[in-house]
C-alpha positions as CSV (number, residue, x, y, z in Angstrom):
1,M,21.3,6.1,2.7
2,V,18.4,8.4,3.4
3,S,18.0,12.0,2.3
4,T,15.3,14.6,1.9
5,E,16.7,15.6,-1.6
6,R,16.6,13.6,-4.8
7,S,18.8,14.2,-7.8
8,V,19.0,12.3,-11.1
9,T,21.7,9.6,-10.7
10,S,23.9,8.2,-13.4
11,H,21.7,5.0,-13.3
12,D,18.6,7.0,-14.0
13,R,20.2,8.9,-16.9
14,A,21.3,5.6,-18.4
15,T,17.7,4.6,-18.9
16,D,16.6,7.8,-20.7
17,A,17.3,6.4,-24.2
18,T,15.3,3.2,-23.6
19,V,12.3,4.5,-21.5
20,P,9.7,6.5,-23.3
21,F,8.7,9.7,-21.6
22,A,11.5,9.3,-19.1
23,V,11.9,11.8,-16.2
24,V,15.0,13.7,-17.2
25,D,14.3,16.7,-15.0
26,E,13.4,15.7,-11.5
27,V,10.5,18.1,-11.1
28,L,9.0,17.7,-14.6
29,V,7.1,14.4,-15.2
30,P,5.8,13.9,-18.7
31,A,2.0,13.6,-18.9
32,E,2.1,10.6,-21.2
33,R,3.3,8.4,-18.3
34,F,-0.3,8.5,-17.1
35,Y,-2.1,7.4,-20.2
36,D,0.3,6.2,-23.0
37,A,-0.4,2.6,-24.0
38,E,3.3,1.9,-24.7
39,F,4.4,3.1,-21.3
40,F,1.6,1.1,-19.6
41,A,2.8,-2.0,-21.4
42,L,6.3,-1.4,-20.3
43,E,5.2,-1.2,-16.7
44,R,3.4,-4.5,-17.1
45,D,6.4,-6.2,-18.6
46,K,9.3,-4.7,-16.7
47,L,7.9,-3.4,-13.3
48,W,5.2,-5.8,-12.1
49,S,7.2,-8.9,-13.3
50,S,10.3,-8.0,-11.2
51,V,9.4,-5.8,-8.2
52,W,8.4,-6.7,-4.6
53,Q,4.7,-6.0,-4.2
54,L,2.1,-6.4,-1.6
55,A,0.0,-9.4,-2.6
56,A,-2.2,-10.2,0.5
57,R,-2.7,-10.0,4.2
58,L,-1.8,-13.0,6.3
59,E,-5.5,-13.1,7.4
60,D,-6.4,-13.9,3.8
61,V,-4.8,-17.4,4.3
62,P,-5.4,-18.2,8.0
63,Q,-5.2,-22.0,7.8
64,P,-3.1,-24.6,5.8
65,G,-4.6,-25.1,2.4
66,D,-6.2,-21.6,2.3
67,F,-5.5,-19.5,-0.8
68,I,-6.1,-16.1,-2.2
69,E,-5.7,-15.0,-5.8
70,Y,-3.6,-11.9,-6.4
71,V,-4.2,-10.3,-9.8
72,I,-1.9,-7.6,-11.2
73,T,-2.5,-6.3,-14.7
74,D,-3.1,-9.5,-16.8
75,R,-1.3,-11.9,-14.5
76,S,-2.6,-14.1,-11.7
77,Y,-0.8,-15.5,-8.7
78,L,-1.9,-17.9,-5.9
79,I,-0.9,-17.2,-2.3
80,V,-1.1,-20.5,-0.4
81,R,-0.7,-21.2,3.3
82,Q,1.5,-24.3,3.8
83,D,1.1,-27.1,6.3
84,D,4.0,-25.7,8.4
85,G,2.3,-22.3,8.6
86,S,4.6,-20.6,6.0
87,V,3.3,-19.0,2.8
88,K,4.2,-19.8,-0.8
89,A,3.2,-18.0,-4.0
90,F,2.9,-19.5,-7.5
91,E,1.9,-18.4,-11.0
92,N,-1.7,-19.3,-11.2
93,A,-1.6,-21.7,-14.1
94,C,-1.6,-25.5,-14.4
95,R,1.6,-26.6,-16.2
96,H,-0.5,-28.8,-18.6
97,R,-2.7,-26.2,-20.5
98,A,-2.5,-23.2,-18.2
99,T,-5.9,-23.5,-16.5
100,V,-6.2,-21.3,-13.5
101,L,-6.2,-23.4,-10.3
102,G,-8.0,-21.0,-8.0
103,T,-10.0,-17.8,-8.2
104,G,-10.9,-15.3,-5.5
105,C,-10.2,-17.0,-2.2
106,G,-10.9,-20.3,-0.7
107,T,-9.4,-23.6,0.6
108,F,-7.7,-26.4,-1.3
109,H,-9.3,-29.3,0.5
110,G,-7.3,-32.3,1.3
111,G,-4.1,-30.3,0.9
112,K,-4.3,-30.7,-2.9
113,M,-4.6,-28.2,-5.7
114,V,-6.6,-29.9,-8.5
115,C,-6.9,-28.6,-12.0
116,P,-10.6,-28.4,-12.9
117,F,-9.8,-29.2,-16.6
118,H,-8.0,-32.6,-16.6
119,G,-7.5,-33.4,-12.9
120,W,-3.7,-32.8,-12.6
121,R,-3.0,-32.6,-8.8
122,F,-0.4,-30.4,-7.1
123,E,0.7,-30.4,-3.5
124,L,0.5,-27.1,-1.5
125,D,4.2,-26.6,-2.1
126,G,3.6,-26.7,-5.9
127,E,4.9,-30.2,-6.6
128,C,2.9,-32.0,-9.3
129,S,1.9,-35.2,-7.6
130,F,-0.5,-36.8,-10.1
131,I,-0.9,-36.7,-13.8
132,Y,-4.0,-38.4,-15.2
133,S,-2.9,-41.1,-17.6
134,A,0.7,-40.0,-17.6
135,R,1.5,-42.9,-20.0
136,G,0.0,-40.8,-22.8
137,F,2.6,-38.1,-22.5
138,R,6.1,-38.0,-23.9
139,P,8.3,-38.7,-20.9
140,D,10.6,-35.7,-21.3
141,T,7.6,-33.3,-21.1
142,I,6.4,-34.4,-17.7
143,T,9.5,-34.1,-15.7
144,P,9.4,-32.0,-12.5
145,E,10.9,-29.1,-14.4
146,H,7.9,-29.0,-16.7
147,T,5.1,-30.0,-14.3
148,H,5.8,-28.3,-10.9
149,L,4.1,-24.9,-10.4
150,V,6.2,-21.8,-11.2
151,E,7.1,-20.3,-7.8
152,C,7.6,-16.7,-6.8
153,Q,9.8,-15.2,-4.1
154,V,7.7,-14.6,-0.9
155,A,8.2,-12.6,2.2
156,T,6.0,-11.9,5.2
157,R,6.3,-8.9,7.4
158,W,3.9,-6.5,9.2
159,G,1.1,-9.0,8.7
160,M,1.5,-8.7,4.9
161,V,2.5,-11.1,2.2
162,F,4.9,-9.6,-0.4
163,I,5.8,-11.4,-3.6
164,N,8.3,-10.9,-6.4
165,P,7.8,-13.0,-9.6
166,D,11.5,-12.6,-10.5
167,L,13.5,-15.3,-8.7
168,S,16.7,-13.6,-9.6
169,A,15.8,-10.3,-8.0
170,P,17.4,-9.2,-4.8
171,G,15.5,-10.5,-1.7
172,F,12.9,-8.6,0.3
173,D,15.4,-7.9,3.1
174,D,17.5,-5.9,0.6
175,F,14.3,-4.2,-0.8
176,M,13.4,-3.0,2.7
177,D,16.9,-2.4,4.1
178,C,16.2,1.2,5.0
179,E,15.1,3.5,7.8
180,L,11.4,3.1,6.8
181,A,11.4,-0.6,7.7
182,T,12.6,0.2,11.2
183,Q,9.8,2.8,11.6
184,L,7.2,0.4,10.2
185,D,8.3,-2.2,12.8
186,E,7.3,0.3,15.6
187,I,3.7,0.9,14.7
188,G,2.3,-2.5,15.7
189,L,1.3,-4.0,12.3
190,D,2.2,-7.5,13.4
191,T,-0.4,-7.4,16.2
192,A,-3.0,-5.6,14.2
193,R,-6.0,-7.2,12.4
194,V,-8.3,-6.1,9.7
195,D,-11.4,-4.1,10.7
196,W,-12.5,-3.7,7.1
197,W,-11.2,-4.1,3.6
198,R,-12.7,-2.1,0.8
199,R,-12.1,-1.8,-3.0
200,I,-13.3,0.8,-5.5
201,R,-12.6,1.3,-9.2
202,I,-11.1,4.7,-9.9
203,E,-11.1,6.4,-13.4
204,S,-7.4,7.3,-13.2
205,N,-4.0,5.9,-13.8
206,W,-2.7,4.0,-10.7
207,K,0.2,6.5,-10.2
208,I,-2.2,9.5,-10.1
209,A,-4.3,7.8,-7.5
210,L,-1.2,6.8,-5.5
211,E,0.3,10.3,-5.6
212,A,-2.6,11.7,-3.6
213,F,-1.0,10.0,-0.6
214,L,2.6,11.0,-1.2
215,E,2.3,14.6,-0.1
216,A,0.4,16.8,2.4
217,Y,0.6,19.9,0.1
218,H,-3.0,19.3,-0.9
219,I,-4.6,19.4,2.6
220,L,-5.5,23.1,2.8
221,T,-7.5,23.0,-0.5
222,T,-8.7,19.4,-0.7
223,H,-9.5,18.9,3.0
224,P,-10.3,22.5,4.2
225,E,-12.0,21.0,7.3
226,L,-8.6,20.0,8.5
227,A,-7.5,23.7,8.4
228,P,-10.6,25.6,9.4
229,G,-10.4,29.4,8.9
230,H,-7.0,29.3,7.2
231,V,-6.3,31.2,4.1
232,D,-3.3,30.6,1.8
233,D,0.0,30.6,3.7
234,E,-1.6,30.7,7.1
235,Y,-1.5,26.9,6.9
236,N,2.2,26.0,7.0
237,A,3.2,23.6,4.2
238,D,6.7,23.5,5.6
239,A,5.4,21.8,8.8
240,M,6.0,18.4,7.1
241,S,9.3,16.9,6.2
242,Y,9.5,14.5,3.3
243,C,12.1,11.8,3.4
244,V,13.0,9.4,0.6
245,D,15.1,6.4,0.0
246,P,16.7,7.1,-3.5
247,E,17.8,3.5,-4.0
248,R,14.6,1.7,-3.1
249,G,12.0,4.3,-3.8
250,H,10.3,4.3,-0.4
251,G,9.4,7.5,1.4
252,W,7.8,8.8,4.6
253,I,6.4,12.1,6.0
254,N,7.1,13.4,9.5
255,E,5.6,16.4,11.2
256,S,8.6,18.6,11.9
257,G,7.1,22.1,12.6
258,V,4.1,24.1,13.6
259,V,1.2,23.6,11.2
260,S,-0.6,26.8,12.0
261,E,-0.1,30.0,14.0
262,L,-3.9,30.2,14.3
263,M,-4.2,26.8,16.2
264,S,-2.1,25.5,19.0
265,P,-0.7,21.9,18.7
266,A,-3.5,20.7,21.0
267,E,-6.2,22.5,19.0
268,N,-4.8,21.2,15.7
269,M,-4.9,17.6,17.1
270,M,-8.5,18.1,18.2
271,V,-9.5,19.4,14.8
272,N,-7.7,16.7,13.0
273,N,-9.1,13.8,15.1
274,R,-12.7,15.1,15.0
275,V,-12.5,15.2,11.2
276,M,-10.6,12.0,10.8
277,L,-12.8,9.8,13.0
278,P,-15.7,9.8,10.5
279,G,-13.7,11.1,7.6
280,V,-11.5,8.1,7.1
281,E,-13.0,5.6,9.6
282,G,-10.1,4.0,11.4
283,W,-7.6,6.8,12.1
284,L,-8.4,6.2,15.8
285,T,-10.9,4.0,17.6
286,Q,-14.1,5.3,19.1
287,A,-12.7,4.6,22.6
288,Q,-9.6,6.6,21.9
289,F,-11.7,9.5,20.6
290,D,-13.9,9.4,23.7
291,T,-10.9,9.5,25.9
292,M,-9.5,12.5,24.0
293,E,-12.8,14.4,24.4
294,E,-12.9,13.6,28.1
295,F,-9.5,15.1,28.7
296,W,-10.1,18.1,26.4
297,A,-13.2,19.0,28.5
298,R,-10.8,19.6,31.4
299,V,-8.9,22.3,29.4
300,P,-8.2,25.0,30.6
301,D,-9.8,24.7,34.1
302,E,-7.9,21.6,35.2
303,L,-5.2,21.0,32.5
304,T,-3.0,23.1,30.3
305,E,-3.0,22.2,26.7
306,D,0.5,20.7,27.1
307,E,-0.7,18.6,30.0
308,F,-3.7,17.5,28.0
309,L,-1.5,16.2,25.2
310,V,0.7,14.2,27.6
311,Q,-2.1,12.8,29.7
312,F,-4.4,11.9,26.8
313,H,-1.7,9.8,25.1
314,A,-0.6,8.3,28.3
315,Q,-4.2,7.2,29.1
316,V,-4.6,5.6,25.7
317,Y,-1.7,3.2,26.6
318,V,-3.2,2.6,30.1
319,D,-6.6,1.7,28.6
320,G,-5.1,-0.6,26.1
321,E,-3.2,-2.5,28.7
322,A,-6.3,-2.8,30.9
323,I,-8.3,-4.6,28.2
324,G,-5.4,-6.7,27.0
325,V,-4.8,-4.8,23.8
326,P,-1.5,-3.0,24.2
327,V,-1.0,0.1,22.0
328,P,2.5,0.4,20.5
329,P,4.7,3.2,21.8
330,R,3.9,6.4,19.9
331,P,6.3,6.6,16.9
332,S,7.2,9.6,14.8
333,L,5.9,7.9,11.6
334,G,2.5,9.1,10.5
335,H,2.6,8.7,6.7
336,A,4.6,6.3,4.6
337,Y,5.1,5.0,1.1
338,V,6.3,1.5,0.1
339,F,7.4,1.4,-3.5
340,P,5.9,0.8,-5.9
341,N,2.1,1.0,-5.1
342,S,1.4,1.1,-1.3
343,A,0.9,3.9,1.1
344,L,-0.3,4.1,4.7
345,I,-1.2,6.4,7.6
346,S,-0.9,5.4,11.2
347,Y,-1.8,6.7,14.6
348,L,-2.0,5.2,18.1
349,G,-1.8,1.6,16.9
350,N,-4.3,2.1,14.0
351,T,-3.2,1.9,10.4
352,L,-4.9,2.5,7.1
353,W,-2.9,0.8,4.3
354,Y,-3.6,1.6,0.7
355,R,-2.8,-0.4,-2.4
356,F,-3.3,0.8,-6.0
357,L,-3.6,-1.8,-8.8
358,P,-3.5,-1.0,-12.5
359,D,-6.2,-2.2,-14.7
360,A,-5.4,-5.2,-16.9
361,R,-5.9,-3.2,-20.2
362,D,-6.7,0.4,-19.6
363,P,-3.9,2.8,-18.3
364,E,-6.5,5.3,-17.2
365,V,-8.3,3.0,-14.8
366,C,-7.1,1.5,-11.5
367,T,-8.4,-0.2,-8.3
368,W,-7.9,1.5,-4.9
369,E,-7.9,-0.9,-1.9
370,I,-7.9,0.1,1.7
371,W,-7.2,-2.1,4.7
372,C,-8.3,-0.6,8.1
373,L,-6.2,-2.2,10.8
374,S,-6.4,-1.9,14.6
375,Q,-4.8,-3.6,17.6
376,R,-6.1,-6.9,18.9
377,P,-5.3,-9.0,22.0
378,V,-1.9,-10.7,21.6
379,G,-2.3,-14.1,20.0
380,E,-5.8,-13.6,18.6
381,P,-6.2,-16.1,15.8
382,L,-6.3,-15.0,12.2
383,V,-9.7,-14.6,10.6
384,R,-10.2,-14.1,6.9
385,P,-11.6,-10.6,6.2
386,E,-14.5,-10.0,3.8
387,L,-13.7,-7.7,0.9
388,Q,-16.3,-5.0,0.3
389,E,-16.7,-3.9,-3.3
390,L,-17.8,-0.3,-3.5
391,A,-19.8,0.8,-6.5
392,H,-19.6,4.6,-6.1
393,Q,-17.3,7.2,-4.5
394,R,-20.1,8.3,-2.2
395,E,-19.7,4.9,-0.4
396,L,-16.2,6.0,0.7
397,P,-15.7,7.9,4.0
398,P,-15.9,11.7,3.3
399,V,-12.2,12.5,3.3
400,Y,-11.5,9.7,0.9
401,Q,-14.3,11.0,-1.4
402,Q,-12.4,14.3,-1.7
403,D,-9.2,12.4,-2.6
404,A,-11.0,10.2,-5.2
405,S,-12.6,13.2,-6.8
406,N,-9.2,14.8,-7.4
407,M,-7.8,11.6,-8.9
408,E,-10.4,11.5,-11.6
409,L,-10.3,15.2,-12.2
410,Q,-6.5,15.1,-12.7
411,Q,-6.8,12.2,-15.1
412,R,-9.2,14.1,-17.2
413,G,-7.0,17.2,-17.2
414,I,-3.8,15.5,-18.0
415,R,-5.2,14.6,-21.4
416,S,-5.3,18.3,-22.3
417,R,-3.4,19.0,-25.5
418,G,-1.5,21.9,-24.1
419,F,-0.5,20.1,-20.9
420,T,2.9,18.5,-21.3
421,H,4.3,17.8,-17.8
422,D,3.3,17.6,-14.2
423,V,5.3,20.2,-12.3
424,Y,6.3,19.1,-8.8
425,A,7.6,21.1,-5.9
426,P,10.9,19.5,-4.7
427,R,10.3,20.6,-1.1
428,Y,6.8,19.1,-0.9
429,E,6.5,16.5,-3.6
430,N,9.9,14.8,-3.7
431,M,8.4,11.4,-2.7
432,I,6.5,11.5,-6.0
433,T,9.4,12.3,-8.2
434,N,11.6,9.8,-6.4
435,M,9.0,7.2,-7.2
436,H,9.0,8.1,-10.9
437,Q,12.8,8.1,-11.2
438,L,13.1,4.6,-9.6
439,L,10.2,3.5,-11.9
440,D,12.4,4.5,-14.9
441,A,15.3,2.5,-13.5
442,Y,13.0,-0.6,-13.5
443,L,11.7,0.1,-17.0
444,G,15.1,0.6,-18.4
445,R,16.5,-2.7,-17.3
């Protein structure tokens, strides 16, 4: 069931007594949720241990034996490509004395995971295949139950690897059994590849950082270059519709009206794309941008603005076919949120996918990762991308610098003694409150 409204369900209310700082009014979110140590620990123990979460890209493990470590709070998991091309995930700890088997990313040569401490060996599927001097152990402690690696649920979709450490949790198909999954299928993620992958430390709670991408209400003030010359309500906040999945927490934003009476739809697109090309790096390709400018130069002498919109987008598809890089049909989906900690924007076969990871110990610090994805020739082999660690916000593209600044300013302000609750607009920020209410349902289990 999908709706644009979100009300507190009986399930949500049932958690109020057990969840500290619970959301009992759907538009008032207690400030402590963004810095309280007890709440942070509850997320670690109840959310991240039992929710489906984005762990890796398939490019991270292109060949059998390749692995990447996924770290969330104080827990480490190994994502491992199998000999048959499938992917498995394990708790990253030798069953002997818990030594981590792999850090960062790399390859388990010879198809074996070998503990660097005492040499226990594991097959790629997690089976313990060799115990050094096994005769020295009590037999009942080295049975498969005690020696095989602890496995997680794994699902691959849209070029991503999702895991759930809880083997008893509903499967990924149930987690994504909603309209959003259908829309994500349409934007070409399976044929996209990573152009760049960046990571930066942000001085804010992971939810504050995430929330910056769950509403467009901030555009006029935070990104004024996207609304040039507009003052206050001249930029229509109601041009976007916010849809939520109350059961699973996901959400998406569709453009459903006229953004501005000062700009035509064609002018608005031109302004948006001219800002976004350098502002986020990856919203559209340079070739697509050049095609847009070529067609815009023919307005109004040769083309009306409506003709420009139609012909520009049609040419993008023609150009893609000509070079063997088909562009997916233009979907309505532009912005989306995958519960609990991923968001994305997509346009003309290009996608920027964000992941927000809490710090291991500090609730007021998180890591923001960005994958920039674009289309490739069908069948292009997977190549492991290189992670770029950014040291300062000024290394981000300009639009992202504006977002990052807000994240840290909000975290500082939310500690103010007189500030008790974030106040959200149900018309524009319901994706955020929907997220918080489903979070409470996980924390109350």
